[in-house]
N, CA, C and O atoms as a MOPAC input file, in Angstrom:
PM7 MOZYME 1SCF
protein

 N   -117.18100 1    58.63200 1   -19.10100 1
 C   -117.09800 1    58.70600 1   -20.52000 1
 C   -117.24100 1    60.14600 1   -20.99600 1
 O   -117.74000 1    61.00900 1   -20.27400 1
 N   -116.80900 1    60.37900 1   -22.17800 1
 C   -116.90200 1    61.70700 1   -22.79800 1
 C   -117.90900 1    61.67000 1   -23.93500 1
 O   -118.05300 1    60.66000 1   -24.62400 1
 N   -118.59000 1    62.76800 1   -24.11800 1
 C   -119.54200 1    62.88900 1   -25.22400 1
 C   -118.97500 1    63.84700 1   -26.26100 1
 O   -118.41300 1    64.88700 1   -25.91800 1
 N   -119.12600 1    63.49200 1   -27.51800 1
 C   -118.69800 1    64.34600 1   -28.62000 1
 C   -119.92600 1    64.64900 1   -29.46800 1
 O   -120.13700 1    63.99600 1   -30.49000 1
 N   -120.73900 1    65.62200 1   -29.07000 1
 C   -122.04000 1    65.82600 1   -29.70600 1
 C   -122.00300 1    66.44800 1   -31.10100 1
 O   -123.01200 1    66.38900 1   -31.80300 1
 N   -120.90400 1    67.03400 1   -31.53000 1
 C   -120.89400 1    67.75400 1   -32.79900 1
 C   -120.24600 1    66.97000 1   -33.93500 1
 O   -119.81300 1    67.56800 1   -34.92000 1
 N   -120.17100 1    65.65600 1   -33.82300 1
 C   -119.61300 1    64.85600 1   -34.90400 1
 C   -120.57800 1    64.83800 1   -36.07800 1
 O   -121.79500 1    64.81100 1   -35.89600 1
 N   -120.02800 1    64.85400 1   -37.26800 1
 C   -120.81900 1    64.84300 1   -38.49600 1
 C   -120.89400 1    63.40900 1   -38.99200 1
 O   -119.93700 1    62.65100 1   -38.83600 1
 N   -122.01400 1    63.02700 1   -39.58800 1
 C   -122.20200 1    61.67100 1   -40.07500 1
 C   -121.31200 1    61.32800 1   -41.25600 1
 O   -120.85600 1    62.20800 1   -41.98600 1
 N   -121.07200 1    60.03600 1   -41.43100 1
 C   -120.33000 1    59.46800 1   -42.55600 1
 C   -118.87800 1    59.95100 1   -42.61600 1
 O   -118.34400 1    60.16800 1   -43.70300 1
 N   -118.24300 1    60.12000 1   -41.46300 1
 C   -116.84900 1    60.56300 1   -41.39900 1
 C   -116.11500 1    59.69400 1   -40.38000 1
 O   -116.69200 1    59.27500 1   -39.37600 1
 N   -114.84100 1    59.43100 1   -40.64900 1
 C   -114.00900 1    58.68900 1   -39.70700 1
 C   -113.19500 1    59.68300 1   -38.88300 1
 O   -112.52600 1    60.55400 1   -39.43800 1
 N   -113.25100 1    59.55300 1   -37.57500 1
 C   -112.51300 1    60.42400 1   -36.66400 1
 C   -111.45200 1    59.61300 1   -35.93400 1
 O   -111.68200 1    58.45400 1   -35.58800 1
 N   -110.29200 1    60.21700 1   -35.70000 1
 C   -109.25400 1    59.62300 1   -34.86000 1
 C   -109.16800 1    60.47700 1   -33.60500 1
 O   -108.93900 1    61.68400 1   -33.67200 1
 N   -109.35500 1    59.83200 1   -32.45900 1
 C   -109.38300 1    60.54000 1   -31.18100 1
 C   -108.20700 1    60.03600 1   -30.33800 1
 O   -108.01500 1    58.83100 1   -30.17300 1
 N   -107.43100 1    60.97600 1   -29.81200 1
 C   -106.30400 1    60.62200 1   -28.94900 1
 C   -106.74700 1    60.72600 1   -27.49000 1
 O   -107.36700 1    61.71100 1   -27.08800 1
 N   -106.41900 1    59.68700 1   -26.69600 1
 C   -106.84100 1    59.62900 1   -25.29500 1
 C   -105.62500 1    59.33200 1   -24.41700 1
 O   -104.78700 1    58.49500 1   -24.75200 1
 N   -105.55000 1    60.03900 1   -23.28200 1
 C   -104.51200 1    59.78700 1   -22.27200 1
 C   -105.15400 1    59.73600 1   -20.89700 1
 O   -106.14900 1    60.41000 1   -20.63000 1
 N   -104.58200 1    58.94900 1   -20.06000 1
 C   -105.03300 1    58.90600 1   -18.66400 1
 C   -103.99600 1    59.63400 1   -17.81000 1
 O   -102.80100 1    59.60700 1   -18.10400 1
 N   -104.47500 1    60.28400 1   -16.74900 1
 C   -103.56500 1    60.99300 1   -15.85600 1
 C   -103.96600 1    60.67900 1   -14.41800 1
 O   -105.14300 1    60.69100 1   -14.05600 1
 N   -102.94900 1    60.39900 1   -13.61800 1
 C   -103.17500 1    60.15300 1   -12.18700 1
 C   -102.02200 1    60.78300 1   -11.41400 1
 O   -101.17100 1    61.45600 1   -11.99500 1
 N   -101.99800 1    60.56200 1   -10.10500 1
 C   -100.90900 1    61.11500 1    -9.28700 1
 C    -99.57100 1    60.46700 1    -9.64700 1
 O    -98.51100 1    61.01700 1    -9.34700 1
 N    -99.62400 1    59.30900 1   -10.28400 1
 C    -98.39300 1    58.62200 1   -10.68100 1
 C    -97.84800 1    59.15100 1   -12.00600 1
 O    -96.71700 1    58.84100 1   -12.38100 1
 N    -98.64000 1    59.94000 1   -12.70600 1
 C    -98.16900 1    60.48300 1   -13.98100 1
 C    -99.19800 1    60.32000 1   -15.08800 1
 O   -100.37700 1    60.06100 1   -14.84800 1
 N    -98.70600 1    60.48100 1   -16.30500 1
 C    -99.57400 1    60.43500 1   -17.48500 1
 C    -99.26900 1    59.18700 1   -18.30500 1
 O    -98.10700 1    58.80700 1   -18.45300 1
 N   -100.29700 1    58.55700 1   -18.83100 1
 C   -100.11200 1    57.35800 1   -19.64700 1
 C    -99.67300 1    57.73800 1   -21.05700 1
 O    -99.68700 1    58.90800 1   -21.43900 1
 N    -99.28800 1    56.73400 1   -21.80700 1
 C    -99.00800 1    56.96500 1   -23.22600 1
 C   -100.34000 1    57.20800 1   -23.93000 1
 O   -101.40100 1    56.79500 1   -23.46100 1
 N   -100.25200 1    57.87600 1   -25.04200 1
 C   -101.45700 1    58.21500 1   -25.80200 1
 C   -101.99500 1    56.99400 1   -26.53900 1
 O   -101.23400 1    56.23300 1   -27.13600 1
 N   -103.28600 1    56.81600 1   -26.49200 1
 C   -103.94000 1    55.75400 1   -27.23600 1
 C   -104.85100 1    56.40500 1   -28.28500 1
 O   -105.54700 1    57.38200 1   -28.00800 1
 N   -104.82600 1    55.84400 1   -29.47500 1
 C   -105.69700 1    56.37500 1   -30.52300 1
 C   -106.92100 1    55.48600 1   -30.67100 1
 O   -106.82100 1    54.25900 1   -30.68800 1
 N   -108.06100 1    56.12100 1   -30.77500 1
 C   -109.32500 1    55.42400 1   -30.98500 1
 C   -109.89000 1    55.95100 1   -32.30300 1
 O   -109.99200 1    57.16100 1   -32.50400 1
 N   -110.25200 1    55.04400 1   -33.18700 1
 C   -110.84300 1    55.43400 1   -34.46500 1
 C   -112.33500 1    55.20200 1   -34.38200 1
 O   -112.79200 1    54.10400 1   -34.06300 1
 N   -113.09000 1    56.24700 1   -34.67100 1
 C   -114.55200 1    56.18500 1   -34.60100 1
 C   -115.10800 1    56.54400 1   -35.96700 1
 O   -114.74500 1    57.57300 1   -36.53700 1
 N   -115.98000 1    55.70900 1   -36.49200 1
 C   -116.65400 1    56.02000 1   -37.74800 1
 C   -118.11600 1    56.31600 1   -37.45100 1
 O   -118.79500 1    55.54000 1   -36.78000 1
 N   -118.58400 1    57.43300 1   -37.95300 1
 C   -119.99000 1    57.77100 1   -37.76900 1
 C   -120.71200 1    57.44500 1   -39.06300 1
 O   -120.22200 1    57.75700 1   -40.14900 1
 N   -121.83700 1    56.83800 1   -38.95400 1
 C   -122.60800 1    56.48400 1   -40.13400 1
 C   -123.67800 1    57.51700 1   -40.41300 1
 O   -124.25700 1    58.09800 1   -39.49600 1
 N   -123.93200 1    57.73700 1   -41.68500 1
 C   -125.01800 1    58.63500 1   -42.05900 1
 C   -126.34100 1    57.93100 1   -41.78500 1
 O   -126.44500 1    56.71200 1   -41.92000 1
 N   -127.32300 1    58.68500 1   -41.40900 1
 C   -128.64700 1    58.12900 1   -41.19300 1
 C   -129.49600 1    58.38100 1   -42.43000 1
 O   -129.15600 1    59.21200 1   -43.27200 1
 N   -130.56900 1    57.67900 1   -42.52700 1
 C   -131.49400 1    57.89900 1   -43.63600 1
 C   -132.35000 1    59.10700 1   -43.30200 1
 O   -132.98000 1    59.13800 1   -42.24500 1
 N   -132.38700 1    60.10800 1   -44.18100 1
 C   -133.22500 1    61.27500 1   -43.90000 1
 C   -134.67900 1    60.86600 1   -43.66700 1
 O   -135.16900 1    59.91100 1   -44.27000 1
 N   -135.35100 1    61.59000 1   -42.79700 1
 C   -136.73700 1    61.27000 1   -42.44700 1
 C   -137.67600 1    61.41000 1   -43.64300 1
 O   -138.61200 1    60.62500 1   -43.79400 1
 N   -137.43200 1    62.39400 1   -44.48200 1
 C   -138.29600 1    62.61700 1   -45.64300 1
 C   -137.51100 1    63.38200 1   -46.69300 1
 O   -136.59700 1    64.13500 1   -46.35600 1
 N   -137.85800 1    63.20000 1   -47.96500 1
 C   -137.16500 1    63.97600 1   -48.99600 1
 C   -137.55800 1    65.44700 1   -48.90900 1
 O   -138.62300 1    65.78400 1   -48.39200 1
 N   -136.68500 1    66.32300 1   -49.42100 1
 C   -137.03200 1    67.74300 1   -49.41400 1
 C   -138.17100 1    68.01600 1   -50.39400 1
 O   -138.49100 1    67.18500 1   -51.24400 1
 N   -138.76000 1    69.17000 1   -50.25900 1
 C   -139.83600 1    69.57000 1   -51.17100 1
 C   -139.28000 1    69.68500 1   -52.58800 1
 O   -138.09900 1    69.98200 1   -52.76500 1
 N   -140.11000 1    69.45500 1   -53.58800 1
 C   -139.62800 1    69.55800 1   -54.96600 1
 C   -139.26700 1    70.99800 1   -55.31800 1
 O   -139.74100 1    71.93700 1   -54.67800 1
 N   -138.41700 1    71.16900 1   -56.34700 1
 C   -138.09100 1    72.53700 1   -56.76500 1
 C   -139.33100 1    73.22800 1   -57.29200 1
 O   -140.26800 1    72.57500 1   -57.75100 1
 N   -139.33700 1    74.54800 1   -57.22500 1
 C   -140.47600 1    75.29800 1   -57.72800 1
 C   -139.96800 1    76.41300 1   -58.62800 1
 O   -138.79900 1    76.79700 1   -58.57200 1
 N   -140.85100 1    76.91400 1   -59.44100 1
 C   -140.51900 1    78.01200 1   -60.32700 1
 C   -140.27500 1    79.25000 1   -59.49100 1
 O   -141.15200 1    79.67300 1   -58.73700 1
 N   -139.09100 1    79.83900 1   -59.61300 1
 C   -138.73800 1    80.99100 1   -58.80000 1
 C   -139.37000 1    82.27400 1   -59.32600 1
 O   -139.74100 1    83.15700 1   -58.55200 1
 N   -139.48500 1    82.36600 1   -60.61700 1
 C   -140.06400 1    83.53600 1   -61.27700 1
 C   -140.85100 1    83.02000 1   -62.46100 1
 O   -140.93400 1    81.81200 1   -62.67900 1
 N   -141.41500 1    83.90500 1   -63.20700 1
 C   -142.08900 1    83.46800 1   -64.42500 1
 C   -141.07600 1    82.88300 1   -65.39100 1
 O   -139.92400 1    83.31200 1   -65.43500 1
 N   -141.51200 1    81.90500 1   -66.16000 1
 C   -140.63900 1    81.33700 1   -67.17500 1
 C   -140.63300 1    82.24700 1   -68.39300 1
 O   -141.67000 1    82.77100 1   -68.79900 1
 N   -139.46000 1    82.42600 1   -68.96400 1
 C   -139.36400 1    83.18800 1   -70.20000 1
 C   -139.47800 1    82.20700 1   -71.35400 1
 O   -139.66800 1    81.01300 1   -71.12500 1
 N   -139.37100 1    82.66600 1   -72.55100 1
 C   -139.54600 1    81.77300 1   -73.69500 1
 C   -138.51100 1    80.65800 1   -73.75000 1
 O   -138.85200 1    79.52400 1   -74.08700 1
 N   -137.27600 1    80.94700 1   -73.43400 1
 C   -136.23500 1    79.92700 1   -73.55600 1
 C   -135.45000 1    79.69600 1   -72.26900 1
 O   -134.43800 1    78.99500 1   -72.29000 1
 N   -135.88800 1    80.26400 1   -71.15700 1
 C   -135.20100 1    80.02100 1   -69.89100 1
 C   -136.18300 1    80.11700 1   -68.74100 1
 O   -137.25900 1    80.70300 1   -68.86100 1
 N   -135.78100 1    79.52300 1   -67.61500 1
 C   -136.59300 1    79.62100 1   -66.39800 1
 C   -135.68200 1    79.54100 1   -65.19700 1
 O   -134.55000 1    79.06700 1   -65.29300 1
 N   -136.18000 1    80.01000 1   -64.05900 1
 C   -135.43000 1    79.96800 1   -62.80400 1
 C   -136.14300 1    79.04000 1   -61.83600 1
 O   -137.35900 1    79.12100 1   -61.65800 1
 N   -135.37400 1    78.16200 1   -61.21700 1
 C   -135.89100 1    77.24200 1   -60.20500 1
 C   -135.27200 1    77.58300 1   -58.86400 1
 O   -134.14700 1    78.07800 1   -58.79900 1
 N   -136.00700 1    77.31800 1   -57.79500 1
 C   -135.44600 1    77.45800 1   -56.45000 1
 C   -135.94700 1    76.30300 1   -55.59700 1
 O   -136.95700 1    75.68000 1   -55.92400 1
 N   -135.25000 1    76.01600 1   -54.51300 1
 C   -135.60600 1    74.93100 1   -53.60700 1
 C   -135.06600 1    75.26300 1   -52.23400 1
 O   -134.31000 1    76.22100 1   -52.07200 1
 N   -135.45100 1    74.47500 1   -51.24500 1
 C   -134.99600 1    74.65500 1   -49.87600 1
 C   -133.94900 1    73.60300 1   -49.54100 1
 O   -133.95400 1    72.50500 1   -50.09800 1
 N   -133.06000 1    73.94600 1   -48.63300 1
 C   -132.12200 1    72.94100 1   -48.11700 1
 C   -132.95600 1    71.86200 1   -47.42600 1
 O   -133.99200 1    72.17300 1   -46.83700 1
 N   -132.52100 1    70.59700 1   -47.48700 1
 C   -133.26300 1    69.55600 1   -46.76000 1
 C   -133.26100 1    69.85400 1   -45.26800 1
 O   -132.24500 1    70.27700 1   -44.71600 1
 N   -134.39000 1    69.63400 1   -44.61900 1
 C   -134.44900 1    69.85900 1   -43.17400 1
 C   -133.71100 1    68.75900 1   -42.42400 1
 O   -133.32400 1    68.95300 1   -41.27100 1
 N   -133.51000 1    67.60800 1   -43.06100 1
 C   -132.79400 1    66.48800 1   -42.45800 1
 C   -131.77000 1    66.00200 1   -43.47700 1
 O   -132.14300 1    65.46700 1   -44.52100 1
 N   -130.48900 1    66.18100 1   -43.18600 1
 C   -129.45400 1    65.78600 1   -44.14000 1
 C   -128.92800 1    64.36900 1   -43.89700 1
 O   -127.95400 1    63.95400 1   -44.52500 1
 N   -129.55600 1    63.64100 1   -43.00700 1
 C   -129.15000 1    62.27100 1   -42.74700 1
 C   -127.82000 1    62.15900 1   -42.01600 1
 O   -127.22700 1    61.08100 1   -41.97100 1
 N   -127.34900 1    63.25700 1   -41.44500 1
 C   -126.09400 1    63.24000 1   -40.70800 1
 C   -124.87300 1    63.53800 1   -41.54600 1
 O   -123.75000 1    63.45300 1   -41.04900 1
 N   -125.06400 1    63.88200 1   -42.79700 1
 C   -123.94000 1    64.20400 1   -43.67100 1
 C   -124.22100 1    65.55000 1   -44.32700 1
 O   -125.26500 1    65.73500 1   -44.95200 1
 N   -123.28700 1    66.49100 1   -44.18300 1
 C   -123.50400 1    67.83400 1   -44.72300 1
 C   -123.72000 1    67.81000 1   -46.23300 1
 O   -123.04600 1    67.07100 1   -46.95100 1
 N   -124.65300 1    68.61400 1   -46.70700 1
 C   -124.88800 1    68.76500 1   -48.13800 1
 C   -123.78700 1    69.66400 1   -48.68200 1
 O   -123.61800 1    70.78800 1   -48.20900 1
 N   -123.03400 1    69.18200 1   -49.67200 1
 C   -121.94100 1    69.97400 1   -50.23200 1
 C   -122.24000 1    70.47400 1   -51.63900 1
 O   -121.65200 1    71.45600 1   -52.09400 1
 N   -123.15900 1    69.79500 1   -52.32800 1
 C   -123.55400 1    70.26300 1   -53.65400 1
 C   -124.93000 1    69.72800 1   -53.99700 1
 O   -125.41800 1    68.76600 1   -53.40400 1
 N   -125.53800 1    70.37900 1   -54.96900 1
 C   -126.80700 1    69.92200 1   -55.51200 1
 C   -126.59300 1    69.51400 1   -56.95200 1
 O   -125.75400 1    70.07800 1   -57.65500 1
 N   -127.35500 1    68.53500 1   -57.38100 1
 C   -127.36000 1    68.14200 1   -58.77700 1
 C   -128.74300 1    68.46100 1   -59.31800 1
 O   -129.74500 1    67.93600 1   -58.83100 1
 N   -128.79500 1    69.31100 1   -60.31300 1
 C   -130.05900 1    69.68300 1   -60.94000 1
 C   -130.19700 1    68.83300 1   -62.20100 1
 O   -129.32000 1    68.83800 1   -63.06400 1
 N   -131.29800 1    68.11300 1   -62.29500 1
 C   -131.54900 1    67.25800 1   -63.45600 1
 C   -132.62100 1    67.88700 1   -64.32400 1
 O   -133.69500 1    68.23900 1   -63.83700 1
 N   -132.33800 1    68.02500 1   -65.57400 1
 C   -133.26900 1    68.54300 1   -66.56800 1
 C   -133.54800 1    67.38100 1   -67.50600 1
 O   -132.63600 1    66.88100 1   -68.16300 1
 N   -134.80300 1    66.94600 1   -67.57300 1
 C   -135.15300 1    65.79100 1   -68.39500 1
 C   -136.19100 1    66.21300 1   -69.42900 1
 O   -137.35000 1    66.43400 1   -69.07700 1
 N   -135.79800 1    66.33100 1   -70.70100 1
 C   -136.78600 1    66.60600 1   -71.73500 1
 C   -137.79200 1    65.45600 1   -71.79900 1
 O   -137.40900 1    64.29400 1   -71.66800 1
 N   -139.06600 1    65.76700 1   -71.99900 1
 C   -140.13700 1    64.76400 1   -71.95500 1
 C   -139.96500 1    63.66400 1   -72.99500 1
 O   -140.41600 1    62.54100 1   -72.76900 1
 N   -139.33300 1    63.94900 1   -74.11300 1
 C   -139.21400 1    62.95600 1   -75.18200 1
 C   -137.92000 1    62.13300 1   -75.10400 1
 O   -137.54800 1    61.47500 1   -76.07600 1
 N   -137.24400 1    62.16600 1   -73.97000 1
 C   -136.03300 1    61.37100 1   -73.79400 1
 C   -135.88200 1    60.98800 1   -72.32500 1
 O   -136.40500 1    61.66500 1   -71.43900 1
 N   -135.17200 1    59.91400 1   -72.08300 1
 C   -134.91900 1    59.49800 1   -70.69800 1
 C   -133.53600 1    59.95000 1   -70.24500 1
 O   -133.13400 1    59.66100 1   -69.11800 1
 N   -132.81000 1    60.64400 1   -71.09400 1
 C   -131.45000 1    61.08500 1   -70.77100 1
 C   -131.46900 1    62.45800 1   -70.11900 1
 O   -131.73800 1    63.45600 1   -70.78800 1
 N   -131.18900 1    62.52300 1   -68.83000 1
 C   -131.19200 1    63.82100 1   -68.16300 1
 C   -129.93300 1    64.62800 1   -68.47000 1
 O   -128.87500 1    64.07000 1   -68.76500 1
 N   -130.06500 1    65.91700 1   -68.39800 1
 C   -128.93100 1    66.82300 1   -68.44900 1
 C   -128.64500 1    67.18400 1   -67.00300 1
 O   -129.54700 1    67.61500 1   -66.28400 1
 N   -127.40800 1    67.01700 1   -66.56600 1
 C   -127.06100 1    67.25100 1   -65.16800 1
 C   -126.22200 1    68.51500 1   -65.03600 1
 O   -125.33100 1    68.78500 1   -65.84200 1
 N   -126.52900 1    69.26800 1   -64.01200 1
 C   -125.72800 1    70.43500 1   -63.66300 1
 C   -125.46600 1    70.37700 1   -62.17000 1
 O   -126.39700 1    70.26500 1   -61.37300 1
 N   -124.21600 1    70.45200 1   -61.79900 1
 C   -123.83700 1    70.42500 1   -60.38000 1
 C   -123.54700 1    71.84500 1   -59.92000 1
 O   -122.84400 1    72.60300 1   -60.58800 1
 N   -124.10700 1    72.18700 1   -58.75500 1
 C   -123.85600 1    73.50700 1   -58.19100 1
 C   -123.57300 1    73.36700 1   -56.70000 1
 O   -123.98300 1    72.39400 1   -56.06800 1
 N   -122.88300 1    74.32600 1   -56.16100 1
 C   -122.51400 1    74.34100 1   -54.75000 1
 C   -123.75700 1    74.39100 1   -53.87100 1
 O   -124.77900 1    74.95800 1   -54.25800 1
 N   -123.66300 1    73.79800 1   -52.69600 1
 C   -124.77900 1    73.82600 1   -51.74700 1
 C   -124.97600 1    75.20600 1   -51.14000 1
 O   -125.92400 1    75.41800 1   -50.38300 1
 N   -124.09500 1    76.14800 1   -51.46000 1
 C   -124.25700 1    77.50300 1   -50.92400 1
 C   -125.36700 1    78.27200 1   -51.64100 1
 O   -125.72800 1    79.37000 1   -51.21600 1
 N   -125.91000 1    77.71200 1   -52.72000 1
 C   -127.01600 1    78.36000 1   -53.42500 1
 C   -128.17000 1    77.38400 1   -53.59300 1
 O   -127.95800 1    76.17900 1   -53.73500 1
 N   -129.36900 1    77.89800 1   -53.57500 1
 C   -130.55300 1    77.04700 1   -53.73200 1
 C   -131.43600 1    77.56300 1   -54.86700 1
 O   -132.66400 1    77.52200 1   -54.78400 1
 N   -130.79400 1    78.04500 1   -55.92100 1
 C   -131.54700 1    78.44400 1   -57.10700 1
 C   -130.65400 1    78.35600 1   -58.33500 1
 O   -129.42800 1    78.36200 1   -58.23000 1
 N   -131.28000 1    78.27600 1   -59.48800 1
 C   -130.54200 1    78.18500 1   -60.74400 1
 C   -131.43100 1    78.72500 1   -61.85900 1
 O   -132.65200 1    78.57100 1   -61.81700 1
 N   -130.82800 1    79.34700 1   -62.83800 1
 C   -131.53000 1    79.74900 1   -64.05300 1
 C   -131.02500 1    78.84100 1   -65.17400 1
 O   -129.82100 1    78.73600 1   -65.40800 1
 N   -131.95100 1    78.19700 1   -65.85200 1
 C   -131.62100 1    77.27600 1   -66.93700 1
 C   -132.01000 1    77.95200 1   -68.24700 1
 O   -133.14400 1    78.39500 1   -68.42500 1
 N   -131.04900 1    78.01900 1   -69.15200 1
 C   -131.25600 1    78.71100 1   -70.41400 1
 C   -131.24100 1    77.73500 1   -71.58200 1
 O   -130.98700 1    76.54200 1   -71.41100 1
 N   -131.51500 1    78.25500 1   -72.75800 1
 C   -131.49700 1    77.49700 1   -74.01600 1
 C   -132.52200 1    76.37600 1   -74.04200 1
 O   -132.26500 1    75.30100 1   -74.58500 1
 N   -133.67800 1    76.62800 1   -73.45800 1
 C   -134.77100 1    75.65200 1   -73.51900 1
 C   -135.47700 1    75.77900 1   -74.86300 1
 O   -135.52500 1    76.85800 1   -75.45500 1
 N   -136.01600 1    74.67600 1   -75.33000 1
 C   -136.74700 1    74.64200 1   -76.59600 1
 C   -138.23400 1    74.75600 1   -76.27500 1
 O   -138.78400 1    73.89800 1   -75.58500 1
 N   -138.88200 1    75.79300 1   -76.76300 1
 C   -140.30100 1    76.02900 1   -76.44800 1
 C   -141.20700 1    74.91000 1   -76.93600 1
 O   -142.31900 1    74.77100 1   -76.42800 1
 N   -140.78200 1    74.12100 1   -77.88600 1
 C   -141.63300 1    73.05100 1   -78.42400 1
 C   -141.53800 1    71.76700 1   -77.60100 1
 O   -142.22400 1    70.79500 1   -77.91800 1
 N   -140.71100 1    71.73400 1   -76.55500 1
 C   -140.54100 1    70.53600 1   -75.72700 1
 C   -141.05300 1    70.77500 1   -74.31500 1
 O   -141.07800 1    71.90300 1   -73.82300 1
 N   -141.45800 1    69.69000 1   -73.68100 1
 C   -141.81200 1    69.72400 1   -72.25600 1
 C   -140.60300 1    69.20100 1   -71.48400 1
 O   -139.83300 1    68.38400 1   -71.98900 1
 N   -140.44900 1    69.68700 1   -70.24500 1
 C   -139.30500 1    69.30100 1   -69.42200 1
 C   -139.77000 1    68.91900 1   -68.02300 1
 O   -140.78200 1    69.41500 1   -67.52800 1
 N   -139.00700 1    68.02800 1   -67.39800 1
 C   -139.16200 1    67.71700 1   -65.98300 1
 C   -137.85700 1    68.12600 1   -65.31500 1
 O   -136.78400 1    68.04100 1   -65.91200 1
 N   -137.96600 1    68.56900 1   -64.07000 1
 C   -136.79900 1    68.98400 1   -63.31500 1
 C   -136.76200 1    68.26200 1   -61.98800 1
 O   -137.80500 1    67.97900 1   -61.39900 1
 N   -135.58100 1    67.96500 1   -61.51900 1
 C   -135.40200 1    67.37900 1   -60.20100 1
 C   -134.11800 1    67.94100 1   -59.60600 1
 O   -133.18400 1    68.28900 1   -60.32900 1
 N   -134.08400 1    68.02400 1   -58.29400 1
 C   -132.88100 1    68.47400 1   -57.59500 1
 C   -132.56600 1    67.42700 1   -56.53900 1
 O   -133.44400 1    67.00100 1   -55.78900 1
 N   -131.31600 1    67.02300 1   -56.48900 1
 C   -130.91500 1    66.10100 1   -55.42700 1
 C   -129.60000 1    66.55900 1   -54.82500 1
 O   -128.76300 1    67.16900 1   -55.49000 1
 N   -129.44400 1    66.24700 1   -53.54600 1
 C   -128.23400 1    66.66200 1   -52.81600 1
 C   -127.20900 1    65.55300 1   -52.88900 1
 O   -126.11400 1    65.68700 1   -52.34200 1

């Protein structure tokens, strides 16, 4: 058997296989393999304040998850939830960055922040 150790989770792969002997080569057979994502062992650490907060803006930073569950992280969703509402404001950013500056905050409100991949 052959091992394919670098497959990424949650992706369908098509693998072509042929047999060869002294009599010649067989026709190609296609094998379809689906890899399932695993459940990450633990959630990543919560975002933290990257610098001091200014009056109407702040910067958050976070770490990439140490366990992506077998599926590459392609983007982060930053949720900003004002304390007096259940409606979050969502901002999507590329997984190539792990920080964001959020502006236009209202000093009279409290906010909660969350980041998810």
